[in-house]
All heavy atoms as a GROMACS GRO file, in nm:
protein
  586
    1MET      N    1  -0.172   0.802   0.759
    1MET     CA    2  -0.165   0.695   0.665
    1MET      C    3  -0.265   0.724   0.561
    1MET      O    4  -0.376   0.776   0.589
    1MET     CB    5  -0.209   0.560   0.742
    1MET     CG    6  -0.200   0.450   0.654
    1MET     SD    7  -0.222   0.286   0.735
    1MET     CE    8  -0.078   0.278   0.826
    2LEU      N    9  -0.225   0.688   0.435
    2LEU     CA   10  -0.315   0.712   0.318
    2LEU      C   11  -0.386   0.589   0.291
    2LEU      O   12  -0.355   0.479   0.327
    2LEU     CB   13  -0.238   0.757   0.205
    2LEU     CG   14  -0.145   0.884   0.226
    2LEU    CD1   15  -0.051   0.892   0.101
    2LEU    CD2   16  -0.229   1.001   0.229
    3LEU      N   17  -0.503   0.610   0.218
    3LEU     CA   18  -0.583   0.498   0.170
    3LEU      C   19  -0.496   0.401   0.086
    3LEU      O   20  -0.503   0.287   0.096
    3LEU     CB   21  -0.702   0.540   0.092
    3LEU     CG   22  -0.795   0.426   0.039
    3LEU    CD1   23  -0.837   0.336   0.142
    3LEU    CD2   24  -0.905   0.485  -0.043
    4SER      N   25  -0.411   0.467   0.009
    4SER     CA   26  -0.325   0.387  -0.080
    4SER      C   27  -0.226   0.292   0.004
    4SER      O   28  -0.190   0.184  -0.043
    4SER     CB   29  -0.248   0.464  -0.174
    4SER     OG   30  -0.160   0.564  -0.105
    5ASP      N   31  -0.182   0.333   0.117
    5ASP     CA   32  -0.109   0.259   0.214
    5ASP      C   33  -0.182   0.135   0.254
    5ASP      O   34  -0.124   0.027   0.263
    5ASP     CB   35  -0.053   0.339   0.337
    5ASP     CG   36   0.036   0.443   0.296
    5ASP    OD1   37   0.112   0.444   0.191
    5ASP    OD2   38   0.035   0.547   0.363
    6LEU      N   39  -0.300   0.145   0.288
    6LEU     CA   40  -0.390   0.044   0.331
    6LEU      C   41  -0.418  -0.055   0.218
    6LEU      O   42  -0.434  -0.179   0.252
    6LEU     CB   43  -0.522   0.094   0.392
    6LEU     CG   44  -0.515   0.183   0.511
    6LEU    CD1   45  -0.656   0.236   0.547
    6LEU    CD2   46  -0.450   0.106   0.629
    7GLN      N   47  -0.425  -0.014   0.101
    7GLN     CA   48  -0.457  -0.099  -0.024
    7GLN      C   49  -0.344  -0.199  -0.052
    7GLN      O   50  -0.369  -0.299  -0.125
    7GLN     CB   51  -0.480  -0.017  -0.137
    7GLN     CG   52  -0.612   0.064  -0.116
    7GLN     CD   53  -0.645   0.163  -0.246
    7GLN    OE1   54  -0.550   0.231  -0.286
    7GLN    NE2   55  -0.761   0.152  -0.297
    8THR      N   56  -0.231  -0.187   0.006
    8THR     CA   57  -0.117  -0.272  -0.018
    8THR      C   58  -0.112  -0.385   0.094
    8THR      O   59  -0.034  -0.469   0.076
    8THR     CB   60   0.022  -0.217  -0.023
    8THR    OG1   61   0.042  -0.163   0.118
    8THR    CG2   62   0.025  -0.099  -0.125
    9LYS      N   63  -0.198  -0.379   0.183
    9LYS     CA   64  -0.200  -0.479   0.299
    9LYS      C   65  -0.302  -0.578   0.281
    9LYS      O   66  -0.415  -0.559   0.243
    9LYS     CB   67  -0.221  -0.410   0.433
    9LYS     CG   68  -0.113  -0.298   0.456
    9LYS     CD   69  -0.141  -0.217   0.582
    9LYS     CE   70  -0.055  -0.104   0.609
    9LYS     NZ   71   0.089  -0.134   0.613
   10ASP      N   72  -0.277  -0.713   0.314
   10ASP     CA   73  -0.368  -0.809   0.318
   10ASP      C   74  -0.462  -0.794   0.430
   10ASP      O   75  -0.415  -0.759   0.543
   10ASP     CB   76  -0.299  -0.954   0.315
   10ASP     CG   77  -0.239  -0.988   0.188
   10ASP    OD1   78  -0.288  -0.949   0.087
   10ASP    OD2   79  -0.131  -1.054   0.186
   11ILE      N   80  -0.585  -0.830   0.414
   11ILE     CA   81  -0.690  -0.827   0.533
   11ILE      C   82  -0.693  -0.962   0.593
   11ILE      O   83  -0.734  -1.061   0.509
   11ILE     CB   84  -0.824  -0.783   0.476
   11ILE    CG1   85  -0.819  -0.657   0.404
   11ILE    CG2   86  -0.925  -0.776   0.600
   11ILE    CD1   87  -0.759  -0.532   0.476
   12ILE      N   88  -0.668  -0.987   0.720
   12ILE     CA   89  -0.671  -1.120   0.783
   12ILE      C   90  -0.782  -1.126   0.893
   12ILE      O   91  -0.778  -1.030   0.973
   12ILE     CB   92  -0.529  -1.158   0.844
   12ILE    CG1   93  -0.416  -1.135   0.740
   12ILE    CG2   94  -0.544  -1.289   0.910
   12ILE    CD1   95  -0.422  -1.240   0.632
   13ASN      N   96  -0.870  -1.217   0.876
   13ASN     CA   97  -0.971  -1.241   0.979
   13ASN      C   98  -0.913  -1.313   1.104
   13ASN      O   99  -0.862  -1.429   1.079
   13ASN     CB  100  -1.088  -1.316   0.922
   13ASN     CG  101  -1.199  -1.323   1.022
   13ASN    OD1  102  -1.183  -1.284   1.134
   13ASN    ND2  103  -1.313  -1.377   0.970
   14ILE      N  104  -0.914  -1.240   1.212
   14ILE     CA  105  -0.844  -1.301   1.341
   14ILE      C  106  -0.918  -1.422   1.384
   14ILE      O  107  -0.866  -1.501   1.469
   14ILE     CB  108  -0.809  -1.204   1.445
   14ILE    CG1  109  -0.932  -1.138   1.493
   14ILE    CG2  110  -0.710  -1.101   1.400
   14ILE    CD1  111  -0.916  -1.044   1.618
   15LYS      N  112  -1.049  -1.443   1.362
   15LYS     CA  113  -1.124  -1.553   1.407
   15LYS      C  114  -1.087  -1.686   1.342
   15LYS      O  115  -1.093  -1.795   1.416
   15LYS     CB  116  -1.270  -1.528   1.386
   15LYS     CG  117  -1.334  -1.419   1.477
   15LYS     CD  118  -1.485  -1.428   1.476
   15LYS     CE  119  -1.538  -1.323   1.584
   15LYS     NZ  120  -1.672  -1.342   1.594
   16ASN      N  121  -1.044  -1.686   1.215
   16ASN     CA  122  -1.014  -1.806   1.155
   16ASN      C  123  -0.883  -1.810   1.075
   16ASN      O  124  -0.843  -1.902   1.012
   16ASN     CB  125  -1.124  -1.856   1.056
   16ASN     CG  126  -1.163  -1.759   0.961
   16ASN    OD1  127  -1.076  -1.661   0.919
   16ASN    ND2  128  -1.278  -1.766   0.902
   17GLY      N  129  -0.817  -1.691   1.065
   17GLY     CA  130  -0.677  -1.681   1.008
   17GLY      C  131  -0.700  -1.670   0.854
   17GLY      O  132  -0.586  -1.667   0.785
   18ASN      N  133  -0.811  -1.653   0.791
   18ASN     CA  134  -0.831  -1.645   0.649
   18ASN      C  135  -0.775  -1.514   0.596
   18ASN      O  136  -0.803  -1.400   0.656
   18ASN     CB  137  -0.975  -1.668   0.605
   18ASN     CG  138  -1.017  -1.811   0.616
   18ASN    OD1  139  -0.943  -1.891   0.622
   18ASN    ND2  140  -1.152  -1.821   0.611
   19ASN      N  141  -0.712  -1.522   0.485
   19ASN     CA  142  -0.676  -1.405   0.417
   19ASN      C  143  -0.787  -1.360   0.322
   19ASN      O  144  -0.830  -1.434   0.234
   19ASN     CB  145  -0.548  -1.417   0.318
   19ASN     CG  146  -0.502  -1.291   0.243
   19ASN    OD1  147  -0.576  -1.208   0.228
   19ASN    ND2  148  -0.370  -1.303   0.216
   20LEU      N  149  -0.858  -1.239   0.360
   20LEU     CA  150  -0.980  -1.210   0.295
   20LEU      C  151  -0.964  -1.131   0.156
   20LEU      O  152  -1.053  -1.120   0.083
   20LEU     CB  153  -1.066  -1.124   0.392
   20LEU     CG  154  -1.090  -1.196   0.516
   20LEU    CD1  155  -1.169  -1.096   0.619
   20LEU    CD2  156  -1.177  -1.318   0.499
   21GLY      N  157  -0.844  -1.071   0.142
   21GLY     CA  158  -0.821  -0.991   0.019
   21GLY      C  159  -0.746  -0.857   0.057
   21GLY      O  160  -0.685  -0.853   0.160
   22ARG      N  161  -0.772  -0.757  -0.030
   22ARG     CA  162  -0.712  -0.626  -0.016
   22ARG      C  163  -0.826  -0.527  -0.037
   22ARG      O  164  -0.920  -0.535  -0.105
   22ARG     CB  165  -0.608  -0.603  -0.104
   22ARG     CG  166  -0.496  -0.689  -0.078
   22ARG     CD  167  -0.369  -0.640  -0.152
   22ARG     NE  168  -0.262  -0.724  -0.102
   22ARG     CZ  169  -0.134  -0.722  -0.144
   22ARG    NH1  170  -0.109  -0.631  -0.239
   22ARG    NH2  171  -0.044  -0.787  -0.100
   23ILE      N  172  -0.803  -0.412   0.039
   23ILE     CA  173  -0.890  -0.305   0.032
   23ILE      C  174  -0.893  -0.235  -0.110
   23ILE      O  175  -0.774  -0.215  -0.158
   23ILE     CB  176  -0.861  -0.193   0.129
   23ILE    CG1  177  -0.892  -0.248   0.267
   23ILE    CG2  178  -0.938  -0.056   0.110
   23ILE    CD1  179  -0.844  -0.167   0.384
   24ILE      N  180  -1.010  -0.198  -0.171
   24ILE     CA  181  -1.008  -0.147  -0.297
   24ILE      C  182  -1.076  -0.006  -0.300
   24ILE      O  183  -1.053   0.074  -0.392
   24ILE     CB  184  -1.069  -0.235  -0.405
   24ILE    CG1  185  -1.208  -0.269  -0.380
   24ILE    CG2  186  -0.968  -0.354  -0.438
   24ILE    CD1  187  -1.287  -0.330  -0.492
   25ASP      N  188  -1.146   0.015  -0.184
   25ASP     CA  189  -1.226   0.138  -0.186
   25ASP      C  190  -1.267   0.164  -0.039
   25ASP      O  191  -1.265   0.083   0.046
   25ASP     CB  192  -1.339   0.138  -0.276
   25ASP     CG  193  -1.387   0.274  -0.323
   25ASP    OD1  194  -1.345   0.380  -0.276
   25ASP    OD2  195  -1.481   0.282  -0.414
   26ALA      N  196  -1.324   0.291  -0.006
   26ALA     CA  197  -1.368   0.313   0.118
   26ALA      C  198  -1.500   0.410   0.106
   26ALA      O  199  -1.502   0.491   0.008
   26ALA     CB  200  -1.270   0.390   0.203
   27ARG      N  201  -1.578   0.392   0.200
   27ARG     CA  202  -1.704   0.486   0.199
   27ARG      C  203  -1.684   0.584   0.318
   27ARG      O  204  -1.653   0.547   0.425
   27ARG     CB  205  -1.827   0.396   0.241
   27ARG     CG  206  -1.954   0.475   0.245
   27ARG     CD  207  -2.006   0.528   0.124
   27ARG     NE  208  -2.129   0.603   0.137
   27ARG     CZ  209  -2.197   0.660   0.043
   27ARG    NH1  210  -2.151   0.654  -0.065
   27ARG    NH2  211  -2.305   0.720   0.066
   28ILE      N  212  -1.693   0.702   0.276
   28ILE     CA  213  -1.670   0.810   0.372
   28ILE      C  214  -1.794   0.901   0.390
   28ILE      O  215  -1.850   0.942   0.294
   28ILE     CB  216  -1.543   0.899   0.330
   28ILE    CG1  217  -1.424   0.813   0.317
   28ILE    CG2  218  -1.514   1.016   0.420
   28ILE    CD1  219  -1.305   0.870   0.243
   29ASP      N  220  -1.824   0.940   0.512
   29ASP     CA  221  -1.939   1.018   0.541
   29ASP      C  222  -1.911   1.172   0.514
   29ASP      O  223  -1.796   1.205   0.475
   29ASP     CB  224  -2.005   0.990   0.674
   29ASP     CG  225  -1.914   1.045   0.789
   29ASP    OD1  226  -1.820   1.130   0.764
   29ASP    OD2  227  -1.947   1.006   0.907
   30ASP      N  228  -2.010   1.261   0.532
   30ASP     CA  229  -2.006   1.398   0.496
   30ASP      C  230  -1.894   1.462   0.595
   30ASP      O  231  -1.857   1.565   0.562
   30ASP     CB  232  -2.139   1.461   0.510
   30ASP     CG  233  -2.226   1.413   0.398
   30ASP    OD1  234  -2.173   1.387   0.289
   30ASP    OD2  235  -2.354   1.427   0.419
   31ALA      N  236  -1.893   1.410   0.710
   31ALA     CA  237  -1.789   1.469   0.802
   31ALA      C  238  -1.647   1.420   0.779
   31ALA      O  239  -1.562   1.459   0.853
   31ALA     CB  240  -1.826   1.428   0.949
   32GLY      N  241  -1.628   1.325   0.690
   32GLY     CA  242  -1.488   1.282   0.656
   32GLY      C  243  -1.443   1.157   0.727
   32GLY      O  244  -1.336   1.124   0.712
   33LYS      N  245  -1.539   1.089   0.796
   33LYS     CA  246  -1.511   0.978   0.874
   33LYS      C  247  -1.538   0.853   0.779
   33LYS      O  248  -1.644   0.836   0.709
   33LYS     CB  249  -1.586   0.958   1.000
   33LYS     CG  250  -1.554   1.073   1.099
   33LYS     CD  251  -1.628   1.056   1.219
   33LYS     CE  252  -1.595   1.168   1.322
   33LYS     NZ  253  -1.666   1.154   1.444
   34ILE      N  254  -1.445   0.747   0.801
   34ILE     CA  255  -1.462   0.625   0.728
   34ILE      C  256  -1.578   0.551   0.784
   34ILE      O  257  -1.574   0.521   0.902
   34ILE     CB  258  -1.332   0.541   0.725
   34ILE    CG1  259  -1.215   0.629   0.653
   34ILE    CG2  260  -1.356   0.410   0.653
   34ILE    CD1  261  -1.081   0.563   0.665
   35ILE      N  262  -1.681   0.513   0.702
   35ILE     CA  263  -1.784   0.427   0.744
   35ILE      C  264  -1.759   0.285   0.728
   35ILE      O  265  -1.760   0.199   0.817
   35ILE     CB  266  -1.908   0.469   0.658
   35ILE    CG1  267  -1.948   0.605   0.681
   35ILE    CG2  268  -2.020   0.368   0.698
   35ILE    CD1  269  -2.058   0.646   0.586
   36TYR      N  270  -1.699   0.242   0.609
   36TYR     CA  271  -1.662   0.107   0.582
   36TYR      C  272  -1.558   0.097   0.467
   36TYR      O  273  -1.542   0.192   0.378
   36TYR     CB  274  -1.774   0.012   0.548
   36TYR     CG  275  -1.855   0.042   0.438
   36TYR    CD1  276  -1.828   0.010   0.312
   36TYR    CD2  277  -1.981   0.120   0.440
   36TYR    CE1  278  -1.892   0.032   0.190
   36TYR    CE2  279  -2.051   0.147   0.337
   36TYR     CZ  280  -2.011   0.100   0.213
   36TYR     OH  281  -2.096   0.132   0.101
   37PHE      N  282  -1.489  -0.011   0.464
   37PHE     CA  283  -1.402  -0.042   0.353
   37PHE      C  284  -1.467  -0.150   0.260
   37PHE      O  285  -1.530  -0.233   0.301
   37PHE     CB  286  -1.267  -0.092   0.405
   37PHE     CG  287  -1.184   0.002   0.484
   37PHE    CD1  288  -1.165  -0.001   0.620
   37PHE    CD2  289  -1.122   0.105   0.410
   37PHE    CE1  290  -1.102   0.090   0.695
   37PHE    CE2  291  -1.040   0.196   0.486
   37PHE     CZ  292  -1.028   0.199   0.622
   38VAL      N  293  -1.428  -0.136   0.132
   38VAL     CA  294  -1.462  -0.235   0.027
   38VAL      C  295  -1.343  -0.322   0.000
   38VAL      O  296  -1.240  -0.262  -0.021
   38VAL     CB  297  -1.528  -0.177  -0.089
   38VAL    CG1  298  -1.560  -0.277  -0.197
   38VAL    CG2  299  -1.647  -0.085  -0.069
   39VAL      N  300  -1.358  -0.444   0.010
   39VAL     CA  301  -1.241  -0.535  -0.010
   39VAL      C  302  -1.277  -0.623  -0.143
   39VAL      O  303  -1.378  -0.686  -0.143
   39VAL     CB  304  -1.224  -0.638   0.108
   39VAL    CG1  305  -1.120  -0.739   0.094
   39VAL    CG2  306  -1.193  -0.549   0.233
   40GLU      N  307  -1.178  -0.641  -0.215
   40GLU     CA  308  -1.172  -0.740  -0.328
   40GLU      C  309  -1.126  -0.882  -0.274
   40GLU      O  310  -1.012  -0.877  -0.221
   40GLU     CB  311  -1.088  -0.690  -0.445
   40GLU     CG  312  -1.098  -0.786  -0.563
   40GLU     CD  313  -1.018  -0.745  -0.689
   40GLU    OE1  314  -0.899  -0.693  -0.649
   40GLU    OE2  315  -1.057  -0.754  -0.784
   41GLU      N  316  -1.213  -0.970  -0.285
   41GLU     CA  317  -1.180  -1.102  -0.233
   41GLU      C  318  -1.068  -1.163  -0.301
   41GLU      O  319  -1.039  -1.145  -0.425
   41GLU     CB  320  -1.300  -1.191  -0.239
   41GLU     CG  321  -1.407  -1.157  -0.139
   41GLU     CD  322  -1.532  -1.236  -0.164
   41GLU    OE1  323  -1.566  -1.279  -0.280
   41GLU    OE2  324  -1.591  -1.281  -0.049
   42ARG      N  325  -0.992  -1.242  -0.234
   42ARG     CA  326  -0.881  -1.325  -0.295
   42ARG      C  327  -0.928  -1.410  -0.405
   42ARG      O  328  -1.044  -1.452  -0.392
   42ARG     CB  329  -0.800  -1.404  -0.189
   42ARG     CG  330  -0.720  -1.322  -0.104
   42ARG     CD  331  -0.623  -1.413  -0.017
   42ARG     NE  332  -0.552  -1.488  -0.105
   42ARG     CZ  333  -0.501  -1.605  -0.064
   42ARG    NH1  334  -0.514  -1.667   0.055
   42ARG    NH2  335  -0.427  -1.682  -0.151
   43LYS      N  336  -0.856  -1.440  -0.507
   43LYS     CA  337  -0.894  -1.508  -0.623
   43LYS      C  338  -0.941  -1.650  -0.576
   43LYS      O  339  -1.036  -1.703  -0.639
   43LYS     CB  340  -0.799  -1.514  -0.734
   43LYS     CG  341  -0.778  -1.378  -0.803
   43LYS     CD  342  -0.675  -1.377  -0.903
   43LYS     CE  343  -0.656  -1.242  -0.951
   43LYS     NZ  344  -0.545  -1.226  -1.044
   44LEU      N  345  -0.876  -1.697  -0.483
   44LEU     CA  346  -0.901  -1.844  -0.436
   44LEU      C  347  -1.047  -1.840  -0.373
   44LEU      O  348  -1.119  -1.937  -0.390
   44LEU     CB  349  -0.800  -1.905  -0.346
   44LEU     CG  350  -0.667  -1.926  -0.402
   44LEU    CD1  351  -0.566  -1.961  -0.282
   44LEU    CD2  352  -0.673  -2.036  -0.503
   45LEU      N  353  -1.081  -1.738  -0.295
   45LEU     CA  354  -1.200  -1.737  -0.230
   45LEU      C  355  -1.315  -1.701  -0.339
   45LEU      O  356  -1.427  -1.754  -0.320
   45LEU     CB  357  -1.200  -1.627  -0.125
   45LEU     CG  358  -1.127  -1.645   0.000
   45LEU    CD1  359  -1.128  -1.532   0.091
   45LEU    CD2  360  -1.182  -1.783   0.068
   46ARG      N  361  -1.276  -1.615  -0.437
   46ARG     CA  362  -1.375  -1.581  -0.530
   46ARG      C  363  -1.437  -1.706  -0.605
   46ARG      O  364  -1.558  -1.710  -0.643
   46ARG     CB  365  -1.318  -1.490  -0.630
   46ARG     CG  366  -1.422  -1.409  -0.723
   46ARG     CD  367  -1.358  -1.312  -0.810
   46ARG     NE  368  -1.272  -1.223  -0.740
   46ARG     CZ  369  -1.170  -1.163  -0.791
   46ARG    NH1  370  -1.129  -1.189  -0.921
   46ARG    NH2  371  -1.088  -1.084  -0.725
   47LYS      N  372  -1.354  -1.812  -0.628
   47LYS     CA  373  -1.407  -1.927  -0.703
   47LYS      C  374  -1.515  -2.000  -0.626
   47LYS      O  375  -1.609  -2.054  -0.674
   47LYS     CB  376  -1.289  -2.034  -0.730
   47LYS     CG  377  -1.193  -1.978  -0.829
   47LYS     CD  378  -1.083  -2.074  -0.852
   47LYS     CE  379  -0.974  -2.024  -0.946
   47LYS     NZ  380  -0.869  -2.115  -0.962
   48VAL      N  381  -1.504  -1.995  -0.483
   48VAL     CA  382  -1.598  -2.052  -0.400
   48VAL      C  383  -1.718  -1.979  -0.368
   48VAL      O  384  -1.823  -2.007  -0.384
   48VAL     CB  385  -1.526  -2.091  -0.266
   48VAL    CG1  386  -1.627  -2.150  -0.170
   48VAL    CG2  387  -1.411  -2.189  -0.282
   49THR      N  388  -1.692  -1.840  -0.351
   49THR     CA  389  -1.811  -1.746  -0.312
   49THR      C  390  -1.873  -1.682  -0.421
   49THR      O  391  -1.988  -1.640  -0.410
   49THR     CB  392  -1.759  -1.638  -0.216
   49THR    OG1  393  -1.660  -1.563  -0.266
   49THR    CG2  394  -1.694  -1.700  -0.083
   50ARG      N  395  -1.816  -1.669  -0.537
   50ARG     CA  396  -1.860  -1.600  -0.653
   50ARG      C  397  -1.901  -1.449  -0.625
   50ARG      O  398  -1.974  -1.399  -0.705
   50ARG     CB  399  -1.977  -1.683  -0.710
   50ARG     CG  400  -1.946  -1.809  -0.756
   50ARG     CD  401  -2.076  -1.885  -0.812
   50ARG     NE  402  -2.051  -2.029  -0.827
   50ARG     CZ  403  -2.062  -2.087  -0.950
   50ARG    NH1  404  -2.101  -2.017  -1.046
   50ARG    NH2  405  -2.027  -2.202  -0.956
   51GLY      N  406  -1.865  -1.395  -0.523
   51GLY     CA  407  -1.894  -1.260  -0.484
   51GLY      C  408  -1.809  -1.170  -0.556
   51GLY      O  409  -1.844  -1.088  -0.638
   52GLY      N  410  -1.680  -1.169  -0.522
   52GLY     CA  411  -1.586  -1.083  -0.574
   52GLY      C  412  -1.554  -0.960  -0.484
   52GLY      O  413  -1.437  -0.914  -0.471
   53GLU      N  414  -1.651  -0.906  -0.409
   53GLU     CA  415  -1.632  -0.792  -0.315
   53GLU      C  416  -1.726  -0.804  -0.195
   53GLU      O  417  -1.825  -0.865  -0.201
   53GLU     CB  418  -1.673  -0.663  -0.375
   53GLU     CG  419  -1.577  -0.621  -0.496
   53GLU     CD  420  -1.624  -0.488  -0.552
   53GLU    OE1  421  -1.737  -0.428  -0.505
   53GLU    OE2  422  -1.563  -0.438  -0.656
   54PHE      N  423  -1.670  -0.758  -0.091
   54PHE     CA  424  -1.754  -0.737   0.030
   54PHE      C  425  -1.695  -0.616   0.110
   54PHE      O  426  -1.603  -0.560   0.070
   54PHE     CB  427  -1.737  -0.867   0.114
   54PHE     CG  428  -1.619  -0.889   0.201
   54PHE    CD1  429  -1.595  -0.846   0.325
   54PHE    CD2  430  -1.502  -0.953   0.114
   54PHE    CE1  431  -1.485  -0.868   0.371
   54PHE    CE2  432  -1.388  -0.967   0.175
   54PHE     CZ  433  -1.366  -0.923   0.318
   55SER      N  434  -1.768  -0.582   0.220
   55SER     CA  435  -1.727  -0.463   0.291
   55SER      C  436  -1.727  -0.500   0.443
   55SER      O  437  -1.797  -0.591   0.477
   55SER     CB  438  -1.824  -0.340   0.262
   55SER     OG  439  -1.960  -0.364   0.306
   56PHE      N  440  -1.657  -0.415   0.521
   56PHE     CA  441  -1.655  -0.423   0.656
   56PHE      C  442  -1.637  -0.285   0.720
   56PHE      O  443  -1.578  -0.206   0.661
   56PHE     CB  444  -1.546  -0.513   0.716
   56PHE     CG  445  -1.403  -0.479   0.690
   56PHE    CD1  446  -1.336  -0.396   0.781
   56PHE    CD2  447  -1.343  -0.514   0.574
   56PHE    CE1  448  -1.210  -0.350   0.766
   56PHE    CE2  449  -1.210  -0.468   0.555
   56PHE     CZ  450  -1.139  -0.392   0.659
   57ALA      N  451  -1.705  -0.269   0.835
   57ALA     CA  452  -1.695  -0.159   0.908
   57ALA      C  453  -1.550  -0.115   0.959
   57ALA      O  454  -1.484  -0.208   1.000
   57ALA     CB  455  -1.802  -0.145   1.020
   58TYR      N  456  -1.525   0.010   0.971
   58TYR     CA  457  -1.386   0.059   1.024
   58TYR      C  458  -1.369  -0.001   1.164
   58TYR      O  459  -1.257  -0.036   1.188
   58TYR     CB  460  -1.396   0.204   1.022
   58TYR     CG  461  -1.260   0.263   1.070
   58TYR    CD1  462  -1.151   0.277   0.997
   58TYR    CD2  463  -1.263   0.322   1.209
   58TYR    CE1  464  -1.033   0.319   1.038
   58TYR    CE2  465  -1.145   0.381   1.252
   58TYR     CZ  466  -1.026   0.385   1.168
   58TYR     OH  467  -0.916   0.427   1.219
   59ASP      N  468  -1.471  -0.009   1.244
   59ASP     CA  469  -1.447  -0.040   1.381
   59ASP      C  470  -1.419  -0.189   1.400
   59ASP      O  471  -1.398  -0.242   1.498
   59ASP     CB  472  -1.570  -0.013   1.469
   59ASP     CG  473  -1.695  -0.081   1.429
   59ASP    OD1  474  -1.699  -0.151   1.332
   59ASP    OD2  475  -1.801  -0.062   1.513
   60LYS      N  476  -1.422  -0.276   1.285
   60LYS     CA  477  -1.384  -0.409   1.284
   60LYS      C  478  -1.235  -0.438   1.281
   60LYS      O  479  -1.186  -0.538   1.315
   60LYS     CB  480  -1.447  -0.492   1.169
   60LYS     CG  481  -1.610  -0.490   1.171
   60LYS     CD  482  -1.656  -0.560   1.297
   60LYS     CE  483  -1.799  -0.571   1.299
   60LYS     NZ  484  -1.848  -0.623   1.425
   61ILE      N  485  -1.156  -0.326   1.249
   61ILE     CA  486  -1.005  -0.332   1.242
   61ILE      C  487  -0.963  -0.347   1.386
   61ILE      O  488  -1.003  -0.262   1.480
   61ILE     CB  489  -0.956  -0.215   1.182
   61ILE    CG1  490  -0.980  -0.206   1.026
   61ILE    CG2  491  -0.803  -0.215   1.190
   61ILE    CD1  492  -0.930  -0.089   0.944
   62LYS      N  493  -0.874  -0.442   1.412
   62LYS     CA  494  -0.817  -0.464   1.546
   62LYS      C  495  -0.671  -0.422   1.545
   62LYS      O  496  -0.629  -0.370   1.659
   62LYS     CB  497  -0.822  -0.607   1.591
   62LYS     CG  498  -0.967  -0.658   1.598
   62LYS     CD  499  -1.046  -0.574   1.694
   62LYS     CE  500  -1.191  -0.618   1.699
   62LYS     NZ  501  -1.280  -0.517   1.773
   63LYS      N  502  -0.602  -0.434   1.445
   63LYS     CA  503  -0.464  -0.385   1.438
   63LYS      C  504  -0.418  -0.367   1.287
   63LYS      O  505  -0.464  -0.438   1.197
   63LYS     CB  506  -0.374  -0.496   1.500
   63LYS     CG  507  -0.222  -0.474   1.495
   63LYS     CD  508  -0.176  -0.399   1.621
   63LYS     CE  509  -0.024  -0.394   1.625
   63LYS     NZ  510   0.019  -0.310   1.710
   64ILE      N  511  -0.341  -0.262   1.267
   64ILE     CA  512  -0.278  -0.242   1.134
   64ILE      C  513  -0.138  -0.259   1.147
   64ILE      O  514  -0.069  -0.186   1.220
   64ILE     CB  515  -0.307  -0.098   1.080
   64ILE    CG1  516  -0.471  -0.084   1.068
   64ILE    CG2  517  -0.241  -0.074   0.945
   64ILE    CD1  518  -0.508   0.056   1.026
   65GLY      N  519  -0.080  -0.358   1.076
   65GLY     CA  520   0.069  -0.389   1.080
   65GLY      C  521   0.129  -0.338   0.952
   65GLY      O  522   0.059  -0.264   0.869
   66GLU      N  523   0.252  -0.376   0.935
   66GLU     CA  524   0.335  -0.329   0.820
   66GLU      C  525   0.286  -0.397   0.694
   66GLU      O  526   0.278  -0.331   0.594
   66GLU     CB  527   0.487  -0.378   0.837
   66GLU     CG  528   0.571  -0.264   0.909
   66GLU     CD  529   0.713  -0.294   0.893
   66GLU    OE1  530   0.763  -0.320   0.781
   66GLU    OE2  531   0.774  -0.300   1.007
   67ASP      N  532   0.234  -0.531   0.700
   67ASP     CA  533   0.203  -0.609   0.594
   67ASP      C  534   0.058  -0.650   0.590
   67ASP      O  535   0.000  -0.682   0.484
   67ASP     CB  536   0.283  -0.734   0.568
   67ASP     CG  537   0.431  -0.689   0.550
   67ASP    OD1  538   0.460  -0.601   0.483
   67ASP    OD2  539   0.506  -0.768   0.613
   68VAL      N  540  -0.013  -0.638   0.701
   68VAL     CA  541  -0.157  -0.688   0.711
   68VAL      C  542  -0.233  -0.595   0.805
   68VAL      O  543  -0.178  -0.522   0.876
   68VAL     CB  544  -0.145  -0.842   0.779
   68VAL    CG1  545  -0.082  -0.936   0.694
   68VAL    CG2  546  -0.096  -0.840   0.920
   69ILE      N  547  -0.367  -0.616   0.777
   69ILE     CA  548  -0.463  -0.547   0.862
   69ILE      C  549  -0.534  -0.667   0.936
   69ILE      O  550  -0.600  -0.745   0.858
   69ILE     CB  551  -0.552  -0.459   0.790
   69ILE    CG1  552  -0.480  -0.350   0.712
   69ILE    CG2  553  -0.671  -0.406   0.874
   69ILE    CD1  554  -0.556  -0.252   0.612
   70LEU      N  555  -0.548  -0.665   1.061
   70LEU     CA  556  -0.626  -0.770   1.130
   70LEU      C  557  -0.751  -0.719   1.164
   70LEU      O  558  -0.779  -0.619   1.220
   70LEU     CB  559  -0.552  -0.812   1.257
   70LEU     CG  560  -0.403  -0.861   1.242
   70LEU    CD1  561  -0.348  -0.893   1.382
   70LEU    CD2  562  -0.398  -0.988   1.163
   71VAL      N  563  -0.857  -0.793   1.125
   71VAL     CA  564  -0.999  -0.760   1.154
   71VAL      C  565  -1.067  -0.876   1.221
   71VAL      O  566  -1.019  -1.004   1.219
   71VAL     CB  567  -1.071  -0.728   1.010
   71VAL    CG1  568  -1.019  -0.608   0.943
   71VAL    CG2  569  -1.074  -0.853   0.924
   72GLU      N  570  -1.176  -0.842   1.290
   72GLU     CA  571  -1.257  -0.951   1.358
   72GLU      C  572  -1.388  -0.942   1.295
   72GLU      O  573  -1.473  -0.860   1.319
   72GLU     CB  574  -1.273  -0.921   1.513
   72GLU     CG  575  -1.333  -1.027   1.577
   72GLU     CD  576  -1.328  -1.012   1.729
   72GLU    OE1  577  -1.257  -0.916   1.774
   72GLU    OE2  578  -1.365  -1.107   1.800
   73LEU      N  579  -1.421  -1.046   1.217
   73LEU     CA  580  -1.545  -1.048   1.130
   73LEU      C  581  -1.637  -1.176   1.179
   73LEU      O  582  -1.566  -1.284   1.212
   73LEU     CB  583  -1.532  -1.047   0.983
   73LEU     CG  584  -1.453  -0.935   0.922
   73LEU    CD1  585  -1.443  -0.955   0.782
   73LEU    CD2  586  -1.520  -0.805   0.956
   0.00000   0.00000   0.00000
């Protein structure tokens, strides 16, 4: 799977069902392993949080589906 494939999927938090946004970037270590993903928050959330971006560790992913990535944050 390519990073561009992951960037088309919505990130859903399984704890509360919120759509967190979509992956826009990834941090990769010198060995080539993904450390964390950077997510651009959904526009509705951005109005409330004023952040725009956040990140989550690769090990927070619970399932990658056709349309969504389920994470536990």
